[in-house]
C-alpha positions in Angstrom: 11.2 6.6 -22.3 10.5 9.4 -19.7 10.6 8.0 -16.2 9.1 10.0 -13.6 10.4 9.2 -10.2 7.9 9.7 -7.6 10.4 10.7 -3.9 10.3 11.6 -0.1 13.8 11.3 0.6 16.7 12.1 -2.6 20.3 12.4 -1.7 21.9 15.4 -1.8 18.8 16.8 -1.5 17.0 15.6 1.6 18.0 12.6 3.5 16.9 10.2 6.7 17.6 6.5 5.5 18.8 4.9 1.9 15.5 5.4 0.4 17.3 9.3 -0.5 20.6 7.2 -2.1 18.7 5.2 -4.3 16.8 7.8 -5.6 19.7 9.6 -6.0 21.2 7.3 -8.1 18.9 5.1 -9.7 17.6 8.0 -12.3 21.1 8.8 -12.7 22.9 5.3 -14.2 19.4 5.7 -16.1 20.0 8.9 -17.9 22.7 7.3 -18.3 21.7 4.4 -20.4 19.4 6.8 -23.1 16.2 7.4 -21.3 14.6 10.4 -19.7 14.7 10.3 -15.1 13.3 12.3 -13.8 12.7 12.5 -10.1 10.1 14.7 -8.2 9.7 15.5 -4.8 8.9 17.7 -1.6 10.4 21.7 -1.4 11.6 21.2 2.6 13.4 24.1 4.2 16.7 23.0 4.6 20.2 23.3 3.5 19.8 22.1 0.0 16.9 24.7 -0.9 18.3 27.6 0.7 21.7 27.4 -0.8 20.8 26.1 -4.6 18.4 28.6 -7.2 15.1 27.0 -8.6 12.9 27.9 -10.7 8.6 28.1 -10.8 7.0 26.3 -13.3 4.0 25.8 -12.2 1.6 28.2 -10.0 -2.1 26.3 -9.3 -4.1 25.4 -6.1 -5.2 22.4 -4.9 -8.2 21.0 -2.9 -7.5 18.9 0.0 -11.4 18.0 1.1 -13.0 21.4 2.4 -9.1 22.8 2.2 -7.9 24.5 -0.1 -3.7 24.8 -0.8 -1.9 27.1 -3.6 1.6 25.1 -4.9 4.2 25.8 -6.6 6.1 23.4 -9.0 9.5 24.8 -9.2 12.9 23.3 -11.5 16.5 23.2 -10.3 18.5 25.7 -11.9 22.0 24.8 -13.8 21.2 21.3 -12.1 24.0 18.7 -12.0 22.5 16.0 -10.4 22.8 13.6 -13.6 18.7 14.0 -13.5 16.2 16.4 -13.9 14.8 17.8 -9.8 11.6 19.5 -10.0 10.1 20.3 -6.2 6.9 20.8 -4.9 6.0 23.8 -2.5 3.3 24.0 -1.0 4.4 26.2 2.3 2.3 24.9 4.9 2.7 21.5 4.1 5.6 20.7 3.3 8.3 23.6 3.7 9.8 22.2 6.4 12.9 22.0 8.6 12.2 17.8 8.9 10.9 15.3 6.3 8.8 13.1 8.4 6.9 13.2 11.8 4.4 11.3 13.4 1.2 12.1 10.8 1.9 13.4 7.9 -1.3 11.8 5.7 -2.6 15.3 5.0 1.5 17.0 4.0 2.1 14.0 1.6 -1.0 12.9 0.0 -1.2 17.0 -0.6 2.1 16.2 -2.1 0.6 13.2 -4.5 -2.6 15.2 -5.4 0.2 18.3 -6.8 1.9 15.7 -8.8 -0.7 14.5 -10.7 -2.1 17.8 -11.0 1.3 19.2 -12.8 1.3 16.0 -14.2 -1.8 16.7 -16.1 -0.1 19.9 -17.8 2.4 17.9 -19.5 2.3 18.4 -23.1 4.9 15.9 -23.2 3.9 13.0 -19.7 6.0 10.3 -18.4 5.9 6.8 -20.2 6.5 5.6 -16.8 5.3 7.0 -13.6 8.4 5.2 -11.0 6.9 5.6 -7.3 9.2 4.8 -3.9 7.4 3.5 -1.0 4.2 4.6 1.1 4.7 8.4 0.8 3.9 8.1 -3.1 1.0 4.7 -2.3 -2.2 6.6 -3.0 -0.5 8.1 -6.7 -1.5 4.3 -8.6 -4.7 4.3 -7.1 -5.9 8.1 -8.3 -3.8 7.6 -12.1 -6.7 4.5 -12.0 -9.7 4.9 -10.4 -10.1 9.2 -9.9 -12.3 10.6 -12.2 -10.2 14.2 -12.8 -7.3 11.4 -13.4 -9.0 9.9 -15.6 -5.9 10.6 -19.0 -3.9 9.7 -17.2 -5.1 5.6 -16.4 -2.9 4.4 -19.7 0.5 5.5 -18.1 2.2 2.3 -16.8 3.0 2.7 -12.8 5.7 1.0 -10.7 6.0 0.8 -7.0 9.2 0.3 -5.3 9.1 -1.0 -1.7 12.0 0.0 0.7 11.0 -1.1 3.7 7.3 -2.4 4.2 7.1 -2.1 8.1 6.3 1.5 7.6 2.6 1.9 5.2 1.0 5.1 5.8 -2.5 4.1 7.4 -4.8 6.2 8.3 -8.6 6.3 9.1 -11.5 6.4 6.6 -13.0 9.2 7.8 -10.6 10.9 5.5 -11.2 9.2 2.2 -13.0 12.5 1.2 -9.3 13.8 1.5 -8.4 11.5 -1.7 -9.8 13.5 -5.5 -13.9 12.0 -6.4 -13.8 8.1 -7.2 -16.3 5.5 -8.1 -16.7 4.5 -4.6 -18.2 1.1 -5.5 -13.7 0.2 -5.6 -13.0 1.4 -1.8 -11.9 -1.3 -1.1 -8.9 -1.0 -2.9 -7.4 1.5 -0.9 -8.7 -0.6 2.1 -6.4 -3.3 4.3 -7.7 -4.7 8.1 -9.9 -1.5 8.2 -7.9 1.6 7.6 -7.2 3.3 4.2 -3.2 1.9 3.3 -1.5 3.5 0.7 1.4 0.8 0.7 -1.7 -1.9 0.4 -3.6 0.2 -2.6 0.0 0.9 -4.0 0.7 -2.9 -4.1 -3.0 -3.7 -5.5 -2.7 -0.7 -8.0 0.5 -0.7 -9.8 1.2 -2.4 -12.9 4.4 -3.7 -10.9 6.0 -3.8 -7.9 9.5 -3.8 -7.0 11.4 -4.2 -3.4 15.0 -3.6 -3.0 16.9 -7.0 -3.2 15.9 -10.3 -4.0 15.8 -12.3 -0.7 13.1 -9.1 0.9 10.7 -10.1 -2.1 10.9 -13.7 -1.0 10.5 -12.7 3.2 7.6 -10.4 2.5 5.3 -13.0 1.5 6.2 -14.7 5.6 6.2 -11.5 7.1 5.3 -7.9 5.8 3.7 -6.1 8.4 0.0 -7.5 7.5 1.0 -7.7 4.0 1.5 -11.1 3.2 -1.2 -12.4 2.1 -1.5 -9.9 -0.3 1.5 -9.6 -1.1 1.2 -13.5 -1.9 -1.3 -12.4 -4.3 0.3 -10.4 -6.1 3.2 -12.6 -6.7 3.1 -12.7 -9.7 3.8 -8.8 -10.4 6.5 -8.5 -8.1 9.9 -8.9 -8.6 13.6 -8.4 -5.8 15.8 -6.0 -8.5 18.9 -5.6 -5.7 19.7 -1.6 -5.2 23.7 -0.9 -6.3 25.8 1.9 -5.1 26.8 5.3 -6.6 30.6 4.5 -8.1 31.0 8.3 -8.5 30.3 9.2 -5.0 31.8 5.9 -2.5 35.3 5.6 -4.9 38.2 4.9 -2.4 40.3 6.8 -5.8 38.6 9.4 -5.6 36.0 10.8 -1.7 37.3 13.6 -1.0 36.4 12.9 2.2 39.3 10.8 2.9 42.7 11.5 4.9 44.1 9.7 1.6 42.8 7.9 -1.3 43.5 4.6 -2.6 43.1 1.7 -5.6 42.6 -1.9 -4.9 46.9 -2.3 -4.9 47.5 0.2 -2.3 44.7 -0.4 -0.3 47.0 -1.2 2.9 49.0 1.9 2.8 45.7 4.0 2.4 42.9 2.1 5.0 46.1 2.5 7.4 46.5 6.6 6.8 42.4 6.5 7.4 42.3 4.2 10.4 45.5 6.0 12.0 43.0 9.5 11.9 40.1 7.7 13.1 41.9 6.2 16.2 44.1 9.1 16.8 40.7 11.1 16.5 38.9 9.0 18.6 42.0 7.7 21.3 41.8 4.0 20.1 44.4 2.2 19.2 45.4 1.5 15.7 47.4 -1.6 16.3 44.0 -3.5 17.0 40.9 -4.7 14.6 38.5 -1.9 14.2 34.7 -3.4 14.0 32.8 -0.1 13.1 28.5 0.2 13.3 27.1 3.0 10.9 23.2 3.3 11.1 20.0 4.1 13.2 20.7 2.9 16.8 16.7 1.1 16.5 15.6 -2.5 16.8 15.5 -3.2 13.1 18.9 -2.8 13.1 19.7 -4.7 16.5 20.6 -1.8 18.2 19.5 -2.3 21.3 21.8 -5.5 21.1 25.2 -3.6 20.8 26.0 -2.8 24.4 25.9 -6.1 25.6 27.5 -7.6 22.4 30.0 -4.5 23.3 30.8 -5.4 26.8 31.2 -9.1 26.6 33.2 -9.0 23.0 35.6 -6.4 24.9 36.4 -8.5 27.5 37.0 -11.4 25.6 38.7 -9.7 22.7 41.6 -7.3 22.5 39.9 -4.9 19.1 38.5 -2.2 19.0 35.0 -0.2 18.2 33.7 2.4 16.3 30.0 3.6 16.7 28.6 5.8 14.3 24.6 6.7 14.5 21.8 7.9 16.5 17.9 6.6 17.6 16.8 5.2 20.4 17.3 7.5 23.7 17.9 4.3 26.2 20.3 2.4 23.7 22.2 5.8 23.1 22.9 6.5 26.1 24.0 2.9 27.1 26.6 3.2 24.4 28.0 6.8 25.5 28.4 5.7 28.8 30.5 1.9 27.4 32.6 5.4 26.4 34.1 5.6 30.4 34.3 1.6 31.1 36.1 1.0 28.0 38.5 3.8 26.8 41.2 3.4 24.5 39.2 0.5 23.4 35.7 1.6 22.5 33.9 5.3 21.7 31.2 6.7 20.0 29.8 9.3 17.5 26.1 10.7 18.9 24.5 11.9 15.2 25.2 12.1 12.1 28.3 12.8 10.0 29.2 12.4 6.5 32.4 12.7 5.8 33.0 10.9 9.4 30.9 7.8 7.8 33.3 7.7 4.8 36.4 8.0 6.7 35.8 4.9 8.6 34.3 2.7 5.8 37.7 3.3 4.5 39.8 3.2 8.1 38.1 0.0 9.6 38.2 -3.5 9.2 35.6 -5.3 9.7 32.1 -3.9 9.6 28.7 -5.1 12.1 25.9 -5.3 10.6 23.3 -7.4 13.0 20.0 -6.6 11.5 17.1 -7.9 12.1 15.5 -6.5 8.8 17.3 -5.6 6.1 15.4 -4.5 3.0 18.5 -4.5 0.4 21.8 -2.6 3.0 23.7 -0.5 1.6 25.9 -0.6 4.4 28.1 -3.5 3.9 28.5 -2.2 -0.4 30.3 0.4 0.9 32.4 -1.7 3.0 33.1 -3.6 0.5 34.1 -1.0 -1.8 36.6 0.4 0.5 38.4 -2.5 2.0 36.5 -3.6 4.8 35.2 -6.9 5.2 31.0 -6.7 6.5 29.4 -9.1 9.6 26.2 -9.8 8.4 23.3 -11.2 9.9 21.5 -14.1 6.9 18.4 -11.7 5.8 17.3 -9.6 3.5 20.1 -7.8 0.9 22.9 -8.7 3.3 22.0 -12.9 1.6 22.4 -11.8 -0.9 25.4 -10.0 -1.3 27.4 -11.3 1.5 28.8 -15.0 1.0 30.7 -16.4 4.1 34.5 -17.4 4.4 33.7 -20.7 4.3 31.9 -20.6 1.4 34.2 -20.7 -2.0 33.6 -17.2 -2.6 33.5 -15.9 0.5 33.9 -12.2 0.8 32.7 -12.0 4.7 31.4 -13.5 7.9 27.5 -14.4 8.1 25.1 -15.3 11.2 22.3 -16.7 11.6 20.2 -14.9 14.7 20.5 -11.4 15.9 21.4 -12.9 19.4 24.2 -11.9 21.5 25.6 -15.0 21.5 25.6 -15.2 18.1 26.9 -11.6 17.6 29.8 -12.3 19.4 30.8 -15.9 18.0 31.0 -13.4 14.2 32.8 -11.0 15.8 35.3 -14.1 17.0 36.3 -15.3 13.8 36.7 -11.9 12.5 39.3 -11.8 14.8 40.7 -14.9 14.0 40.4 -14.0 10.7 42.1 -11.0 11.2 45.7 -13.0 12.6 45.4 -15.1 9.5 46.7 -11.9 7.6 47.5 -13.2 3.9 44.0 -14.7 4.3 42.6 -11.5 5.0 44.4 -9.3 2.5 42.9 -12.2 -0.3 39.1 -11.9 1.0 39.1 -8.2 1.4 40.6 -8.1 -1.9 37.8 -10.3 -3.6 35.2 -7.4 -2.0 36.4 -4.9 -3.2 36.1 -6.4 -6.8 32.7 -7.2 -6.4 30.7 -4.7 -8.8 27.5 -3.6 -6.9 27.4 -0.3 -9.3 24.0 1.0 -9.8 24.7 0.1 -14.1 23.9 -3.4 -13.5 20.6 -2.2 -11.4 19.8 0.1 -13.3 19.7 -1.9 -16.7 17.6 -4.5 -14.6 14.9 -1.5 -14.2 14.8 -0.5 -17.5 14.3 -4.1 -18.8 11.1 -4.2 -16.2 10.1 -0.8 -17.8 10.1 -2.0 -21.3 8.3 -5.0 -20.2 5.2 -2.6 -19.5 5.3 -0.6 -22.6 5.6 -4.0 -24.8 
């Protein structure tokens, strides 16, 4: 069985969010299980592409409406990612320092056409084409509807929805950019008066997955306009919980950490990393340390953080450290808090991979007051590193974090994204921290959870096999 993953992101080549972590891990674990799993993505102008050697394996042209573009398919030489990596190089459209812009219709449509053109040339074609999010959403449509790709229509396709809020909409005026197809079937492209790549993929893919079972259930009620479509296609939809790459996220071997540790040395290991953080950010290492890592956007509940932090710092003797970027107003408000709360609060606006690892290792609690969280990886990283998650009950957070009031509890859960709910959850965490024997037992229980991609990779392989049965 040969799987080809098509994605706009893949760690460590190009990362904007969790999509990159999934596509950078799932194929590796699938290959370990004896199938061939490969990745193809755009060739961006970034640090990874400039520091690695690629072999050109295909040189061709593609038609995008009235425009003609030359492109190359490149293969990473001396690849040690755990899977074969191919990249589509379209200099005018894809070779940019960014991954996304405000209008990417032409960029990602050209990318998808180039991928399918290349597949046509392969003697050993993939058994399954696995598409990720709307940037690759027109692939299942083109494979089944476009005359040019008639030879690909019997190849099974899987769509994974990482975030249904983003759907890639564009006007029907651009329908001529798509290779010729039977126009009687144009309705497969349409949703609510626009061409909607995510909707088209839901209609045309053989199987649709989301990144957690709860998120799959929630989409029936809240999918940014796609609710009725997902309900109609429910028989081919399934939620598969994401995993984490335990070769990257492993406190015993993590080279980013100040001190590595395992479950039997978690106390001393976390203490060293916490001391480093508190020294760097002028915080008190004797207090419980709460962290937030993520995009400063409404989906993550970040707009409430300034008020939450202000109130909770007045009522609790704690430290808070934030790492993230996003909404400029929220960024400024969070930076201003540092002046008002010296010694108790600090922030790093931006992203720093090494710092993120040390924060997971050094913190006592992780805050995730998300409004939307299809799966969430941060809480899984936190659990693996002995940091107790404080989360809103939504999506993958609901599937992975059991409240400490229940049997087998490993975290603190609140139901609503309101300032009062979040601050109450923090208060509960502070009370737990005071009961050190109970706190340590819960921390140990969380570290023992198996959220490796080993489990999820098997689930996906079973889905693939069901399509070829």
